[in-house]
N, C-alpha and C positions, 0 to 999 in steps of 0.2 A: 788441854783447856781446863779441866777440873783441877789439876794440880796448880795451874796458874792462878785460878780464882782463890784457892785455899791459901796460896802463898801471899797474894795481895791482901786478903782479909787479915792475915796475921801481921803483915807489914803495917796495915792501918792501925791495928791495936798497939803495935810497938812504937809507931812514929807519929801518929796524929797528935798535934799540939792543941787541937780544939780552938784554933784561931778564928774559925767561922768564915774564912774567905770564900769557901765553896757555897755556903748558904747565902752569903752576901751577894754573890754574882748571879744567883738563881733568878730567872725571870718570873717564876710562878709563885714562889713562897710568899711574896708580899700580898698575893691575892687569896691566900688561904687563912685558916684559923691560926697559923703560926706567924702571921705577918706582924703581930705586935711584939713578938719576942726578938731579942737580939740574936744576930748570927752565932754569937758565942754560946748562948743558952741552947740554941737549936743543936749545935754540935755536941754540947755536953749530953743532951738527951740521946743523940745518935750513938755516941761512944758508950754511954751507959748500957744501952740495949745490946749493942754488938759485943760488949764485954761480958754478957751473960745476965744482965739485969732484966727486970720485968718489963713488959710493954709500957710505953709512955707515948703521949700524943705527939710530942715533937719528933720522935724517931719515926712514928707512923706517917706523919704528914710529909716529912722530908723525903721519905722513900716513895710513898704511894702517890704523891702529887707530882713526882718527877716526870717530866715530859720526854726525857731522854733526848734533849736537844744537844747534848755533849758539851755544853758551854763550860761546865765545871771541870771537864777533862783537859781543857786547852791551856796548859801551863798556868793554872790558877793556884794549885796547891804548892806551897813552898817546899814540901817534902816529896813532891813528885808522885803523890797518891792519886788514885782514881776514885773520886767521890761517887760517881755513877755506879761503879761496880759495888761499892758499899751499899748503895740504895737497893741494888738487886739482891744482895745477901739479906738485907732487912726484910724485903718482900718474901724471900724464900723462907725465912724463919717464921714470920707471921703466918703465912699460909700453911706451912708444915705443922704448926702448932694449933691450927684451926682458929686463929685469931682474926683472919681476914679471908675474904672470898677471892678465888682466882677469877681473872677476867680474860675475855677474848676466846678465840677458837683457833684450831690448828689448820693451816692451809694444806697440810700434807694428807689429811684424811681423804679417803676415796670419794666421798660425797660432800666435801667441804663447800662452804658458801662460795669460796673463790672459784672452784671448778664449776659449780652450778651456774653462777652468774656469768662467767666467761662463756659458757656453752650456749646461753640464750641471747647473747649480744652479737655473735658472729656466726658465720656459716659452719657447717660440720667440717668442711675442708680446712677452714681457717683455724678452727678449734684444734684439729689434729696437728696443724702446723706449729701452734704455740705450746703444744704439750708433748711433742716428740723430739727426743734428743737427736742431734746429727750423728749419722752412723760412721762418719769418716774417722779414721784412727788418729789423726793429728791435724792441728791447725795453728796458724800463727796467732790468731785471736780467738778467744772464746767469749761469746756474749751470754751473760747470765742476768736475767731480768729481776730476780728476786720473786717473792710470792705475792705480796699485797697488790701489786700492779695488775694482777689478773682480774680484779674487780673492774678494771678499765682496759679490756683486752686490745682495743684498737691501738693503744700506745705501744704494746709489744709488737703488733703487726707492722705498724709504721716504722718502728726502729729496725725491724728485720728487713723491710724494703729499703731503708736507707743504707744498711750494711751492703745489701746487694748492689745498690747504685754506686757505692764507693768502690766496690770491686776487690777488696782485700780477701785474703784467704781466711775464712772464719767458720766457726762451728757454733752450735746453739745447745745450751744445756737448760732444760725447762726449769722454771722457778718453783713449780708446785711439787716436783719430786725432791727438791733440795731446798735448803734454807741456810742463811748465814748464822742462824741461831738466835737472832734478835727476838723473834716472836716468843721464844721460851724464856730467854734471859730477862726480857722486859717484865714478864710475869713471875719472876723469881724461880723459874725451873732451871736451876744451874746445871744439873746433870744432863737433862734433855738438850739444853742449849749447847753445851760443850760437845755432845755427841753429834748433833746435826751440823755444827760448824766443821768438825773434823771430817764428817762424811762428804760435805760439800768440797772441801779442799782436795780430798782424794779423787772425787769425780772430775773436778776441773783438771787436776794434774794428769789424768789419763789421756788427755788430748795433747799433752806435752806443749802447751802454748807458751809463746813468748810473753803475752799479755792477756789478762782477763779484763774484759770491759763490763762494768756494772751499771745497770740502769738505776738502781735504787740508791739514793744518798745514804740511807741507813746502812745498807750492805757495805757501801764504800767506807763509812766511818767505822763500822764493826771490824772490817778487815784491818784498817790502819791503826785503830785504837785498842782493839781487843784481840783479834786473831793473830796478827803479825807479832805482837810481843810474846805470844804463847807458843808459837811454832814457826819453823822455817818454811817459807813459801817458795816453791820452785818456779814462780812466775811473778811478773809485775802486775800491778792493779791500777786501772784507770776508770774514771767515771765516763759514761757515754758522752756527756757534754765535752769533756776534755778530748776524747777521741774524735768526736764530730767536728769540733772547732779546728782541729789540725787537718781535716779532710774536706772542709766546705768547698774549697776551690775545685774539687773533683765533681761536684754536683751541678747539674743544669737547672739552676734556680730561676723562677719567674717572680713577678711582683704580687702574687696572690696573697701573700701574708702581710702585705704593706699596711701601714697605719701607725698610730701612736700607742705605745705599750708601756706598761710599768712592770718591773720584775719583782716577784716574790721568790727569792732564792731559797734553797734548802738551808735552814738556819744552821744545822749541824755541820754542813759542808763549809759554811762561812766561818762559824765560830772556831772550828778546828783548823781551818786553812787548807783542808785536803782538796777543795775545789772552789776557790774564791773567784776565779775568772772564767771558767769554762762556759757557763751559760751566757754570759755577756758577750764573749767572743763569738759564740754562735749567732746570737741575735743581731749583733752589729754587722754580720756578713749576710744577713737576709735583705734582699733588695726591697727598698721602700719602707723599711722599718725604722721608726724613730723611738729611741728608748728614753723615758723620763723616769729618773730614780725617785723612789719614795724617800721620805726624810730619814728613815732608818734603813741602811743598806750596807752591803759589805760586812766587815767585821762587827758593825753596830746594828746588824739586821734584827728583825723580830721573828719570833716563832708564830706558827699558825694556831698553836694551842692544842692540836689534835692529840698529842701524847698524854694529855691530862683527862681525856674524855672518859676513861674507864672508871676512875675513882673520884675525880674532882671535876665533874662536867660543868658546873657553874663557872669555875675559873677558866676552863676551856672557852666557854662562850664569851667571856669578857675579852680574852686575848684575841680571839677570832674577830670580834666586832671592832676592836681597836685597829686591827690591821686592815680590815676592809675599809674603814673610814679613812685610813691613811692613804690607801690606794686611790680612793675617790678624790682626794685632794690634789692628786697629780693631773687630773683631767684626762687621763689616758682612756682610750677606747677599750682596751683589754688589759686584764691582769694576767700575766704569764707566769705559770708555775714550773718548777723543776721536778718536785716530788709529787708522785701520784696521790699521796695521802693529803698533802696540802691542797692539791687540785680538788679532791673530794670534799675536803673541809670547807673550802671557800665557795665552790660552785653550788653547793646545796643551799647557800645562804646569801647569794649575791643578787637575788631578785629585787632588793630594795635600792640597788645602785645602778648608775648609768654606764656600767661597763660589764663586759662578759669576762668569763674566766676560761682559760685554755692552757694547754701544755706547750712548752717550747717545741717538743718533738712533733706535735700536730701542726705547728706553724711551718716547720721545715718540710713536713710531708706535703702540706698544701702548696708550698713553693715548688715542689717537685711534681705537682699535678695529682697528688694522691689525696683522696678525700674519703674519710671514714667518719661517720657520725659518732659523737661522744654519747653513747646510749646511757651510760651510767649517770652522767650529769643530767640528761633529759629525764630519766626515771626519778632521780632524786628531786627534781623540780616538780614533778607530778605528785609524788607521794601517794599514789593511788594504785595499790596492788592489782586490782581487777583490770584497770586500763593497761598496766604494764604487761600483764599476762596475755592480754589480747594483742597488744602491739608485737610481742615476741613470739606469737603463736607459731610462725614458720620455723624459727630456730628451735623452739621447744619440741616440735615434732621430730627434729633430727638430733636432739640432745640425747646423750647416753644415760641421762638421769630420769627417774620416774617423775611423773607430773606432781605427785603429792609432795615430793622433796623440793621440787622447784617452787611450788606454791608456798611452801613453808619458808624457804629462804627469802623469797620476794616479800612476803608479809613481814618477816622479821627485820629485814634491812630497810625496806622502803615504807612499811606501814606506819611508822611514826613521822613520816614526812621529812626525814633528814638525810636518808641514804647513809646511815651510820653503820659501818661494818662491826663496830665494837658493841652493838646491841646484841650480838650473837652470844 
């Protein structure tokens, strides 16, 4: 992976014509301080910095405003370059030189916010279930949930129950012990991202699977756009919506999920085309569900804005509010998300609208008679750490983490009233 990144950086320096098409297609640049500059000028600034020049505001904004929606990676560059990878190198160089602050936290830490919050939303038994790898030596399918979904652990549990209901031979590799590398690559930590991606591939391969099924759209795009070009994979990769859509007929579904919905798909899955139809194929097989599309959908969909929250939060806010207003125009009862981060971004701010926000996997679980409360969404709507700690008291008593650490995480994530993991 490291060699691949170095090769692609050099290829960018050799082949980029500074045409500006990657900047032109970017959804967020018009909402930043670089919005008044031409795409060509932006790329000149980017090329000048990557070539060894001094810091400049255009290179900084192009990289640090990047939401990693993968839109610029989808056959945009005439030279076949990966502009997102270049953005990651810029962040790497800025942070390494002390010119910018690192953002975010590591899900892999022993007492990470991901682990702490998962432990206070579900029972001790359920927590062990979603943090313990399957002991079986091999399996046809391996389910890997990624890391950030652990802020919303009911989604992992619901997915595991659906796997059991389908009845295929499958194994589970926990997302907190492994990562696709995105959490590091997004913050410019190239070496750490490369190492974690390679460790994940090795861990998955030990099960000798035919197919790896990924919950997280970012993991899916990382595999197809970054990991596969860098190394040979001994298995196929599918999104969970793709796997589920092909197996819905095996499930004894009822009408509990019925109603009018609109879909906010994972933008990166749509832009890259790695999973353009999976979520819709699932929703259309749910009894009693009527899907009303937003004005922007499919290849023309819109991002939730969450990827910009670290360094350009005001731009994130504008994108999020535009999308919520677009969902309201459909008249749907529910806005259905695919990505857990989209769900988190919208659910914490949907109180001003006449629709609720939920995940497609929770709808499928409901149609199977499985009902788990979306505690993270509830806590984000409260924005009251004391109330949250009181509500979670039973799970806190069984949590493997000390109360002081739990209280610290709850205060940090929910104390600003947004339920924003990147305040950590």
